[in-house]
matplotlib code that plots the C-alpha trace (Angstrom):
import matplotlib.pyplot as plt

x = [0.0, 1.3, 0.1, 0.6, -0.2, -3.2, -3.0, -2.1, -5.9, -8.5, -12.3, -13.4, -15.7, -18.7, -18.1, -17.9, -21.0, -22.8, -21.9, -23.3, -26.6, -27.0, -25.9, -28.6, -31.4, -31.0, -32.4, -35.8, -36.5, -33.4, -33.2, -32.0, -28.5, -28.4, -27.4, -30.3, -31.6, -28.5, -28.9, -31.1, -34.0, -33.6, -34.4, -35.0, -34.7, -34.0, -36.9, -36.4, -39.2, -39.6, -37.7, -34.5, -34.6, -32.7, -32.4, -29.4, -29.0, -30.4, -31.1, -31.2, -30.0, -31.0, -34.7, -35.4, -31.7, -30.6, -27.8, -24.3, -21.5, -18.1, -19.5, -21.7, -18.7, -16.6, -13.0, -10.2, -11.3, -9.5, -9.5, -8.7, -8.1, -7.7, -6.7, -6.3, -4.9, -7.5, -5.5, -6.2, -9.0, -11.4, -13.3, -14.6, -18.2, -17.4, -15.7, -18.5, -21.4, -19.8, -19.1, -22.7, -24.4, -22.4, -21.4, -21.9, -20.1, -16.8, -16.9, -14.5, -15.9, -18.1, -19.5, -22.9, -24.3, -28.1, -29.2, -31.8, -32.0, -31.4, -27.9, -26.8, -29.5, -29.9, -32.1, -31.6, -31.1, -28.8, -28.4, -25.1, -23.9, -20.2, -17.9, -16.4, -15.2, -16.4, -19.4, -20.9, -22.1, -22.4, -25.7, -25.9, -26.7, -25.8, -27.7, -27.1, -26.5, -25.5, -25.0, -24.1, -22.2, -18.8, -19.2, -21.7, -21.6, -22.8, -23.4, -23.7, -26.3, -26.3, -24.5, -22.4, -18.6, -17.9, -19.9, -19.1, -19.5, -17.6, -17.2, -16.5, -15.2, -13.4, -11.7, -9.4, -5.8, -3.9, -4.1, -5.3, -8.4, -8.0, -10.6, -10.7, -12.6, -12.3, -13.7, -14.1, -14.8, -14.8, -15.2, -18.9, -18.2, -15.5, -15.7, -15.3, -12.5, -10.8, -11.6, -10.1, -7.0, -6.4, -6.5, -9.9, -8.1, -5.8, -8.9, -10.8, -7.7, -7.6, -11.5, -11.3, -8.1, -9.7, -12.8, -11.0, -8.8, -11.9, -13.3, -10.2, -10.3, -13.9, -12.7, -10.1, -7.0, -4.4, -2.8, -4.7, -2.7, -4.3, -2.5, -3.7, -3.3, -4.3, -4.4, -5.5, -7.6, -8.4, -6.7, -9.2, -11.8, -15.4, -16.3, -19.7, -20.6, -19.5, -23.0, -23.3, -22.2, -26.1, -26.7, -23.6, -24.5, -21.6, -22.9, -26.4, -25.5, -23.6, -26.7, -28.9, -26.8, -26.9, -30.5, -31.5, -31.9, -34.1, -36.3, -36.6, -37.6, -40.1, -41.8, -41.9, -43.5, -46.1, -46.8, -47.4, -49.6, -51.9, -52.2, -52.9, -55.4, -57.1]
y = [0.1, 3.5, 6.5, 10.0, 13.5, 15.1, 16.7, 20.5, 21.2, 19.1, 20.2, 21.0, 18.8, 21.0, 21.2, 17.3, 16.9, 19.6, 17.8, 14.5, 15.9, 17.8, 14.6, 12.5, 15.0, 17.1, 20.6, 21.4, 23.1, 21.7, 18.8, 15.7, 14.5, 11.2, 9.1, 10.2, 6.8, 5.6, 7.8, 6.8, 9.2, 11.5, 9.9, 11.4, 8.3, 4.7, 2.3, -1.5, -3.6, -7.3, -7.5, -6.2, -8.8, -12.0, -15.3, -15.2, -11.4, -9.5, -6.2, -3.9, -0.4, 0.6, 1.5, 5.3, 6.3, 9.3, 8.8, 10.3, 11.7, 12.8, 16.2, 14.6, 12.5, 12.9, 11.6, 12.6, 12.4, 9.5, 8.6, 4.8, 3.3, -0.4, -1.3, -4.5, -5.0, -7.2, -7.8, -7.2, -9.8, -8.4, -5.3, -2.7, -3.7, -7.3, -6.6, -4.5, -6.6, -9.6, -7.3, -6.1, -9.6, -11.3, -8.7, -10.6, -13.6, -11.8, -10.6, -12.2, -15.1, -14.2, -11.1, -10.9, -8.6, -8.8, -6.8, -7.2, -10.5, -8.6, -7.5, -3.7, -1.2, 2.4, 3.1, -0.5, -0.6, -3.6, -5.0, -5.9, -8.2, -7.7, -9.7, -7.6, -10.5, -12.2, -13.8, -10.4, -9.1, -5.5, -5.0, -2.0, -1.3, 0.7, 2.6, 2.2, 5.7, 5.3, 2.4, 1.9, -0.4, 0.8, 1.8, 1.9, 3.7, 2.8, 5.4, 4.8, 5.5, 6.9, 4.5, 3.0, 2.7, 5.6, 8.4, 8.4, 6.5, 3.7, 3.7, 0.5, 1.1, -0.2, 1.5, 0.9, 2.1, 1.4, -2.3, -3.3, -3.0, -1.7, -2.4, -0.4, 0.3, 3.9, 5.0, 8.6, 8.5, 9.9, 7.7, 8.5, 9.3, 9.4, 5.6, 4.6, 6.9, 5.3, 1.7, 2.9, 4.2, 1.0, -1.2, -0.6, 1.1, -2.1, -4.3, -2.2, -2.4, -6.2, -6.5, -4.7, -6.2, -9.8, -8.6, -7.6, -10.7, -12.8, -10.8, -11.2, -15.0, -15.0, -13.2, -15.6, -13.8, -16.5, -14.4, -11.2, -8.6, -5.5, -2.2, -0.1, 3.7, 5.8, 9.5, 11.6, 14.5, 16.2, 15.7, 17.7, 16.1, 17.6, 17.7, 19.3, 15.8, 13.8, 13.2, 10.8, 8.2, 8.1, 6.0, 3.9, 0.6, -1.3, -0.4, -1.1, -4.4, -5.6, -4.6, -6.4, -9.5, -9.5, -8.8, -11.3, -14.4, -12.1, -11.1, -14.7, -15.9, -13.0, -13.9, -17.6, -16.6, -14.5, -17.3, -19.8, -17.4, -16.9, -20.5, -21.0, -18.1, -19.4]
z = [0.0, -0.8, 1.2, -0.2, 0.6, -1.0, -4.5, -4.7, -5.7, -4.2, -3.9, -0.6, 1.3, 0.7, -3.0, -3.1, -1.1, -3.2, -6.5, -5.3, -4.2, -7.6, -9.4, -7.7, -8.4, -11.6, -11.0, -12.4, -15.7, -17.6, -19.9, -17.9, -19.0, -21.3, -18.3, -16.2, -16.1, -14.5, -11.5, -8.4, -7.7, -4.7, -1.5, 2.0, 4.0, 3.1, 2.8, 3.1, 1.7, 1.4, -1.9, -0.1, 2.6, 2.3, 4.5, 6.7, 6.9, 9.8, 8.0, 10.9, 11.2, 7.6, 7.4, 8.1, 7.9, 5.8, 3.2, 4.3, 2.2, 3.3, 4.2, 6.9, 8.4, 11.5, 10.9, 8.4, 4.7, 2.9, -0.8, -1.2, -4.7, -5.4, -9.0, -10.8, -14.3, -16.1, -19.3, -22.9, -23.4, -20.9, -22.0, -19.3, -20.0, -19.5, -16.1, -14.8, -16.1, -14.1, -11.0, -11.0, -11.6, -9.1, -6.6, -3.4, -4.5, -4.5, -0.8, 1.7, 3.6, 6.6, 5.1, 3.4, 0.9, 0.3, -2.7, -5.4, -7.2, -10.4, -9.4, -8.9, -10.1, -9.3, -6.4, -4.8, -1.0, 0.0, 3.4, 4.9, 7.6, 8.1, 10.3, 13.2, 15.3, 18.5, 16.7, 16.2, 12.8, 12.1, 10.4, 8.0, 4.4, 1.3, -1.3, -5.1, -6.2, -9.9, -12.2, -16.0, -18.3, -17.1, -13.4, -10.4, -7.0, -3.5, -0.9, 2.8, 5.4, 8.9, 11.3, 8.7, 9.6, 7.2, 5.5, 1.8, -1.4, -3.2, -7.0, -9.0, -12.5, -15.4, -18.4, -21.3, -20.7, -23.9, -24.7, -21.4, -19.1, -15.6, -13.1, -9.8, -6.5, -5.2, -1.8, -0.6, 3.0, 6.5, 9.6, 10.6, 14.3, 17.0, 17.8, 14.2, 13.9, 16.8, 15.2, 11.9, 13.4, 15.3, 12.4, 10.7, 7.6, 7.1, 7.4, 4.8, 2.5, 2.8, 2.2, -1.1, -2.3, -1.6, -3.5, -6.6, -6.5, -6.3, -9.4, -11.2, -10.9, -12.1, -15.2, -15.9, -14.7, -13.8, -11.0, -10.1, -8.5, -6.7, -6.0, -3.1, -3.1, 0.0, 0.1, 3.0, 1.4, 4.6, 7.9, 9.9, 12.0, 11.9, 15.7, 14.8, 13.5, 16.6, 17.6, 14.7, 17.4, 18.1, 14.9, 15.3, 13.7, 15.4, 18.8, 18.0, 16.3, 19.6, 21.7, 19.1, 19.5, 23.3, 23.6, 20.9, 23.4, 25.8, 22.9, 21.7, 25.2, 25.6, 22.2, 23.4, 26.8, 25.0, 22.6, 25.5, 27.4, 24.5, 23.9, 27.6, 27.8, 24.4]

ax = plt.figure().add_subplot(projection="3d")
ax.plot(x, y, z, "-o")
ax.set_aspect("equal")
plt.show()
């Protein structure tokens, strides 16, 4: 992994957040761009219906949450890029089509992504169960902000580990196709910032490197190699967003795991009482 200082000219966090909101909802009274169908409609809060639920995924800490970009995050802003040379035989369209259709299959073991059965499409809400150790799964989700033939972007909700978006893309560079995942993020709250500093960034890098490696093998690349680049875009922490900790999905997931047996016993007792009274 290489870590570099930020470029000489980088858009401010406010500029980055504004561009994302504008892109998700084109201003009225203008002709929509040709790729308008690739953007999700503007949403105020995430909704989770029966089509988003999947067996084996808890699916908590998603419904009713707002979307968050780096502007709404707490920690330092990072841009992380994971690159893989897919060779001359694979086109960008082939790479992205495979990635979109089989996205959950490339995730490291122990992590679950439950999206729509039709793959990755604009406006989808996917549910996530992520392994955080100790038998606990962090339950959260992502929103598909954009998807076309050569790229797709996921955006995070309140309570996720980080506030930001992840863009998966492929492009032709000379005689070869380069596939990449790029994350623009801030840790969502002070607890997540501590966790990211104490190993979370390393774990995040391993996660996406493993994902691209699995994709490469599916594409027929004999020995996929992933390059990781990490750039600190803004070293300041946004203390005005420290109260994001209220939505922390890690804390809520731990509490939900601990309380699950008690909830089950309570439901069993109510069922027995209703049969007895009936």
